[in-house]
N, C-alpha and C positions, 0 to 999 in steps of 0.2 A: 631452031625452030623448038630444040633441048631447051634450050634456056628461057623458052615461052612456057612449057608444058612442065619446066620445075618452077617455077614463079604459081603458077596455077595450083599445083599440088600445096605447096605453101601455104599461098591462103586459102586452101580448101583448110587446110590443117587447124591455121590460126581458125576460124570460124569455126570449127568444132569444140576446140580446146575453150573459148569464150561463152561456146553456148552449154559447157559443160562446167565452169567452173561461177557462171551468174547464177543466182539464184530467184527462182521463182518469185513475181510481186506476191500472188496471193498467200505462197507460203513463206516470204517474209510477214509477212502483215501476219499469220498465223502467230508465228514466233514470238512476235512482236508483244499480241495482247499475253500469248499465255508467259512470256518473261516479266512482264508488267504485272502480271495476277501474281505470281510468285514474288515476285519483290515486295507485294504492297502486305502480303500474307506473313510472307518473313518480319520484315519489321514491326508488324501490330504483334506479333508473338517475340520478338525480340525487340523492344523497342534500345535504338541507341546504339545498336551493336552492328557496324559494317558487315556488308555482304556481297558477292557476286557473281549471279548468275547466268551460265552459260547454258542457252537451251537450242535442240535441234530439234525439229519436226522431219520426216521421210511422210513424205503426200503418198496415197494410195493413188494410184493412175488408172485407169479404166485399160484392160487389154487390146490387145490385135481381135480377138474372137468376140467379144464385146461389142468394138466398134461394126467390128464383119455384120454381129446380126442385126446390130441396128440400119446398118446400110444396103443389107441385102446381098444376097449372091450375083444376082443380076444386074443389079446400077453400075454402069462402067464409070472409072475412074476422071470424070471430064466436068471442069468448073462449070456450074453453075449458080448466078446469082439469085435463083428462087428457092435453089436446092443446098442452098450452106447451111449446117447445124453445128452447131459447140453437143460434140462428143464427151467430153470431158468437163466434171464440175471444177477443177483445179484452170479451166480457161473460160471457164465462165465467169464476166467481169458484172453482173447482177449477183451473185452468190457472197454473202456477207462471210461472215468470219465466223460465227454459229452453224452455217449449213455445211461449211467446210471440217468442221470438230468430226464430224464421223466418217470423214475422207482420209482419217490418217493411217496410216502403218504402224508408222512406232511414232513416240518420243523420250527424248533422251534429255535429259536436266543434269547440272553439276553444277552444285554448288559450292562455293566456297565460303567460310566463318573463320574467325578467332579459336586460337589454340581452347582459348575458358572455357567454351561451351561444352558440355558433358554429352557423350554418349546418350545419355537418357533421354535430354532434349532433345538430341536428333532423330532418335528412333522416334520418339513425338510427332517431329516435326515432317518427318518423312512418309509416315502415314494417315497423318492430319493432310498434308498436302495432296497426297492418292486421293483422298476424298473430294477435296477439293476444286480441284481443278481437273476432276472428274478424265482421268488418267487410269488404266488398267495395269494393275502389280502383275509383272508376269512378262505381259508387253514389252509398257513403259518400264525405264529404268530412271532410278534418281539415285544420284551419288554424290557424297560429301568428304570433301577436302579442308582442311584446317589449318589454316596458316598464324604463324608465332605472332600475330600479331598486342601490340603494346594498347594498353589504356589510353586515351588521350583527355585529358581534362580541358575543355575550353575555356582557357581565360580571357576576357576583353580590357586588354593592359591598357587601352583608351580611355573605359569607365575608370580601372583603378588611378591611373594618372591625373585624372578629374578628379577624382572623390581627394587625393592628396593635396592635391593644390587648392583644393576648397576647405581643405583642414590646417595649412599653410595662412591661408590668408586670413581663417577667422582666426586664425590663433593671435597674429599677430596684431590684427587690425584689435582683438580684445586688451593685448599689450599695452596697446596705442590710448585706446581709453580708458583703459585703468590707471596708466598712468599721467592722463592729463584730468582726471577725476582726483586720480589721490594727491597730486601740487595744488590744486586748487581747494582743497580742504585744507592740507597741510599751511597754508597760504593764510587764510580763514582763521585758522587756530591760533598761531601767528601772531596775528595782527589783534586777536579776540584778547589773546593773555599778556602782549606788550612784546616784550625781548625776553623773558620766561622761556626755560627749556620745556621742550614738551612733553606733558608726564608719558608714562609708557605706558603700554598697550594695555589693554584690561584683560585677566588671566578669565580661559575660559573656565566657567562655571562646570561645576562637573552634576552628574544625574541626580535628581532629588527625589527621594521617598514621599509620600504624604504625609509622615510626619513633620517635613524638613521644611516642608513648601509653603505654610502660612506664616514662617519666620521670616525666610526669602521674600517670601511678598513683602513684607510690614519694612525691609532694610531699607527700600526704596527703588524705585521706578531703573536707577543706573543698572543696576544688577541684573535685573529682569530682562532685560533685554541687550546683557553683553553678550549673551551664546545663543544660537538657535537650539542647539538639544534643551537647553532647558524649556522655551517657549511650547516647543512640540510636545513634550511630557506633561505640561502645566494643559496644552490642548487635550490629551488622551486622556487626563486627568478629571478633566470635564466631562466626556463625552463618555468614558466607566462612569462615574457619578449617576452620569442621566440615565444609563443604561440599566442601572441597578435600580435606579428609583422606578422607572417602569415595572420591573421584575416584583420588586417588592410590593406593586399594588394588585398586584396577580396572587389571590389568595389562594388556586389550586399548586402555589409554588411551593415547596419541591416535593416534583415527583420522583420513582423508583430510579428514571432514566438520568434525571439531574445527579441527584444523591450519588450514582456509580459514576457520574465523573471529577464531582466533588471528591468522592473516595478515590478516584483512581491518582487526583493530581497530589492527594494526601501524601499515599504510599511512596510515587517517583520522587514529585518535588515541589515539598512541603512551603519551600520559600516563595514559588509563584505562586500557589494558593494563597500563603497570608498576605500577598500583595493584594488579591484581589479581596481579602477579607474587610482590610482595613480601611477599605471604599466603601464599606458597606456601613448600615446604621446601627446600629446598637440591638432593635429586636430583631434583623435581618442574621446578623449572626448567630444571637444565640440558637435561631431557628432553627439554621443549616448547624452550628456544632453540636446539639442536644441530638444531632440524627446520625452521627457519624458513628464507624464501626470500631476506630481503633485509636489507640492514644497518639499517633501520627499527628493528631489532629489539634497536638495539642502547642506541638511545635509551629504550626502558622500562625500562631497568636504572638508567638515571640520572637522570630525572623519570614523575614520580607527580601525580595528580589528588587534591582530596580525594573520599576514601571515600564513598560514598551504596548506597543501597538500589539502584542500576542495578548496581552490581557483584555486588553477593548475585543478582541477577535470572541476568547472566548466568552465574553458575558454575552455579546453580542451573540452569540451561538442559540444561548438558552433563550435568548426572548425569541426563535422560530421554533420551539416547538409548543408542539399543540397541547392543554392543558384543558380536563372539565371540572369547568367546578361543581359538578353535580357529584361528581368521582372524589371529593379532598378526603372521607375517610376513607374508601376504598385506597388510593394511593397511601395513605398511613400505616394501613394493616401492609402492606408491600412493601415496604421502608421496613415494621418491626419486622416482619419474617424474616427482609436478607439482612439487615442486624445479627439475628441469631449465627449464622453462618452452620458449621455442622449443626450446632441446635437445631433448625429448622427439620433435620427428618425427625426427632421426638414428635415433633409437633404435627409431624403428618400425617405419622405412622398413628396418630390419635384421632383422627380423623376419616369419615368416609370418601372412600375413593374416587368417587365421584365429583366431592366438593374439592380434594385435596387437588385434584388434575387442573377443576376447572379456576382454582390459585395459580398453581406451578406456571400455567397457559400464560399469563398474563409476568411473568418474571424472565430473566435473561436464559437463554440454553446453557449456559454454564453453571447456573444455578437450581434449573428445573429438572433437567436431563439425569444427572446423578444422585440425584434428590429421590426422584420418581423409580428409577432402575434399582436402589437400595429399599425403597418402601413397598413397591407393588411393582414386582418381579413380573408380571403377568398382561400388566396393564398400562406399562408407562408408553410404551410405543404410540399411544392415540398422539403424544406432544410432538411429535415429528411433522405432522400434519400441517401444513401453510394456513389453512381454514381452523382449524380445531384453536378457538378462543370464546368460550363463554360469556355470558355476562355479568357483571361483578354483582355479586352477595349483597341481599338488602343491608340496612342500618342493623338492623338487630340482629343479623348472622354475625356480621362483622366485630360489633364490638367483643362479645366476650375472648372471640382467637386475640383480638389485638389485645384487652388486657392480660392478656397471658401471656403473649410475647412482651407485655410490656416488664410484666410483673419479673421473667424471667431474665432481662436485659433492660435497666430502665434508662429513662434518655440520660443524655450527659449532661453533668451539672456545671455550669460557668463557673463556682466555688471551686471546679477543678484544677483552674487556671491560677487560682489563688497558691493553690497547695503544691501545684508542679512549678511554681517560679522558687516558692521557697524550697524545692526539694531538688532541682537541677542541678546541686553540687554534687548533692548524695546518687544523682543516678548516675555523674557522670566517675563518680569513683567507685561504681558497683559494678562499671566494666573493665575495673585494674585489682579488685582484691581477689584474696582468696575464697575458694572455697567455705573454710571457716567463718570466714570474716560477713560473707552472706549471707550464712545462717544466724550470726549474732546479730547483724542489723535489721535482719526481717522480723526477730522474735522479737527485739527489742523494741517495734512500731507498734503504733496502731493499729488494730486490724479493717479500720478503717480509709489508713493513712494511705496515698497516690500514689506511692509505687506500688502497690499488691495493682491496682489498675493497672499503671503504664510498662510494667515490667514483671511478669509474672517470675516469684523464686524458678531457680534452677535445682537447690538440694532437696527439695521433697522428692523429688524421683529417687533418690536413694534409700526413702521411706515406705516406697510405694509398695504395694501388696505385688507377690508373684505374678498375678492374673493380669493385673492390669500395667507392669511392666512386660510383659509378653505383648500386648497390643501396642503398646509404644515401639517397643523394640523393632519391630516388622515396619511400623510407619515413617523412621528415621534410617537414611540411606549409611549402608556400613560407613564410606568415608565421615560424610560427617559427626558419624557419633566419635570417629576415628580424631577429629576435631575438638568435640564438645568435651570427650571425658581426657583430653591431654593431661597430664599431670594432677591426675587423679590415682586415689592408691588402689593396689589390684584389688583389696576386698569388697572397696565400692566397684568398681568395674564390674565384676564378677557380676552382679545383679543383672548387669546387662546380657554381657558376653554368655550365660551360660541358654540365655535366649534365641541367639543368630544360629544360626547356618555355619558351618568349617569353611566356606566361600567366604560367608560376613565378616567371621572373624579372624579370616586372613588380612583379608582388605580394611580391616579396621589394625590390627595390627600393623600392616607395612604404612597407614596412614600416620599412626602413633611413632614408627622408627622413620618417617618422612619429616616431623613436627621436629623430631631431637635432635635431626641431624642437621637438616638446613633452617632451622629457626623458625618460628612463629608472634606474631606479637599478642601480648596477651586479650589487645581488645577485641583481634578476629576469633582469639577461643570464648569470649566471653559473648561477640555477638553469635555466634553457634548456638553456643548453650544456652542464650536469649531465644532464640526460635526452635529450639527440641523445648525449652520451659511452653514458650503460645500451643504449642502440639500436644504437651503435656495435658496444660490447660484445658483446650477444645474437644481431646479426646475423651480423658480421665472423668476432670474434674467438674467439666460444665455439663457432659452426661450423666454423671449422680446428683448434679443440682438439678435436673432435668428429671429425673426418676424419683427425688424424692420430693422436689419441692423446695421455694423460695427457703423454707426454713429447718428444713434437712429433715420432715417428717414426711412419711407416706402419706399420698393424696387418698383420701377417700374413695373407693369405687375405681380408686387403679389398680387393675391386674398387667395389663399388656403397655401400659403407658398412659399419659391425660388425655384422657375425651376432651374434646374440644364442639359444642354441639355447633 
């Protein structure tokens, strides 16, 4: 009897334990729904990042008092088929997941993510989950647990092995085919030449420029086919020549944008531009050279780089530019004004503000804005508007301004090339001579000699007036002055140093000491002197020419500068 009671008790406890550990099916369904929704959201936020989600839902059950209110106090607790009703939503099999979400007492979420996810990202994820899952902060909890998981790079070794095997097979096959073809060619050559030894393989031809190409072409077809590089260069030369012919047929070429591109090349890489110029016709060469701004253009006619695809690409870019045949004279004016450099300010100051700003609006901002700021301090801001671009002037308004510009800085003459070729040796000597030798050479040369245009002299700086030296002293940095005045007598240097501040004088002296202690090449010293001489010419000499006119006499009616109609 006692054993029977013990078994009954054990059976009841087992049923009770199973009832407590087994989760209600509806609760498990809601947990699975929220867990999947959480995982999807986290993976969309952090693609490729591993994540583990542990979610627990505590259901909100109906209390016994609520059940009694529904049953009524007078109903007897007996079973009736017609009176059976489901009193709790969690026990109703017809209730869906969304119907049970309001009957949740608490949701606990624990998310495990890698260590490299930052705290800011986890905080953002936590706030987003509360909103996305429609759970309540304070009632429900979201905890993060970070593990030190390493990032894994997924590599398909099977694919890598397949690619390597394919490459190996292709390489072996290519070698076999090359050996077979080579053997047949060798046997054919030996048969055609008898028992004589085979000639040595031809030497690859170097890249040829345009001047060497015709001679190579006449030497025979064997040399022409000896190297692929030569054939490619010839093809590029044909395409470049064809493109330049199309450009030459455009009457509106060149515009200001074209000349800016050419000038940029002349300054940075004259050999590159020289290769393109050599492919041009004589008329086009003259047209481009005349509108240059600096003596660097002369170098482009004497030194060229090997022809390559970049030369063709540069010429091809010029063909894409839009030009208007109706604005040829207007483009000429813009180019002439641009060539003046710092002299543009004096021309603009003598014009009406409306007309001057209308011209500057067509020029690059690197030119227009500094010029307008100095010439019209109160009205230059209109140039900053992207839609400010007045129509071009009429020809009768353009011509007087154009004539004035060409009077100040005429077009370059191709005759300068002959002078430059004759005086190239002299120009090289001027980069290693002394200051007295430079003075003697310039005084002995003719006033119209090309060296005065190609290389402004340095010695006139020491003969300038104090007012001009004061402007020049502040226009050049103290370090550059230190290099330019190296090995110059202190008495000559004093004309410059007395216009410098104490701080700049200190930097100048330290630069001189460094050059004397470490040494500096005389070519570098004269290169800096040439830069200072160009600044002196543009800042002092050219401005005086503009103020007095090209003949050195004041212009009639000019009080504050030249007036241009």
